[in-house]
N, C-alpha and C positions, 0 to 999 in steps of 0.2 A: 077135730084137730088139722084135718086135710086145709080147713079155712086159714087157721092160724100159719101154717107151714107157707101157704100159699100168699098171705098179706106179709108175713116175715121175709119171703123170696123176693117179692116185687121192690120192699122197701129198701132190701139190699141193695137190689140192681137200681133202684132208682139214686140210692146215693153213691154208687159207682159212677153215675153216669153224671153226677152232678161234680164228683171229684173230678172227674176227667176233664171235664170243661173248664174246671177252676185253673187245672193243671195247664191247658191248652191256652187260656187268658193270661197267664203266669208268663208263659215263656214267649208269647207274642211281644208282652210288654219287654222281656228280656232282649227280644230280637230287635226293638226299636234302640235299645243302649249300644249296641254293636257299631252305630256310626260314632258313637262318642270316644269309644276305646275298646281295650281288650275287656271282656268281660266274665267275671268269675262270682258264683254264686256261695254263699255262705249259710250255715243253718244254726239257729241258736234255740235253746229249748230250757224249759224251766217250769215245776209242775205239770208234766205233760202237754204244755203248750208250746207250739213252735211258732217259731218267725224265722222267715226265710230274706236275704238280703242279697240284691244281685245289684253288682256294684261294675260301673264303667271305669277301667283305670287308663288314666294318660300321665305319662312321664312321674308313675309312684304317686300321683293324687287321684282322688275320685273327680271323675268328669261327669257322672250320672247316675243315680240309684233306684231302686224301687224295691218296696219291702211290702212283702206279704206277711199279714198277720193277722188273726182271728179266732173264731171260734169255731164258725161253721164253713160249709162249703160255698157260701155265698160273698166270703171275704175276699176283697181286691185288693191287688198292689197298688201303692201310692209311692211317689217320690216322697224322698225325703231331704229337705233343702239344709240339715244341720250335717250331711253328710259331705255335701259339696265342698271341694278345695281340701278335704282331712289329706293327710299323707296316711301310706300303709301303715308306717311305725306307730303314729298315733293312734289310728285304730286297733291295733296290736296291743298296745299298751293301756289304750281305754280310757286316754285321757282328750276323747272328744266330747264336747258338753252337748246338750240339748237330747240326748237319746238316752231312752229307758233301756232296763237292764236286757232284756230279750234283743232287741234291735242293736245295742252294743254288743251282745255275744255273737249274733247273727253277723255283724260286720268284721267283728275281730276273728271269726272263722274264715270269712270270705278274703280277708288280707294276709291271714295266715297261709291258706291254699296258694293266694297269688306270689306271696314271697316264695312256697315252697317250689311253684312251679318256676319261677324265675331263677333259681339255684339249679335246678336239674338240667344240664345241658341237653340240647337236643340235636340229635344226630340223624343224618339222612340214612335211609335205607338203602342198602346198597344191591343193587339191581341192575 
């Protein structure tokens, strides 16, 4: 029983480390998008599988993208050329061609977050 517990704990720790490395790689890829415009990240979920879309937005259109989808912690983010030039309204409406359901849902979530952020006025802190 002790051997099983030790094995389970070591596999769990290994999975956590691999998950951390995947997140670190994704955020490094997102950091490269910052030069292209404002960056927003959305999430799409379908039957337990998640997809994350990081969009660089300039003048209401997608200037760059990174999509992270996969089943394991070995999945890597990739650019999606179908998103380039798409407007935020088209993403929210789901009228962009060439996207699978999870990617379209993640991009729509990111576009919704972006539009909500733009509607909220930013006030300077009094100090």
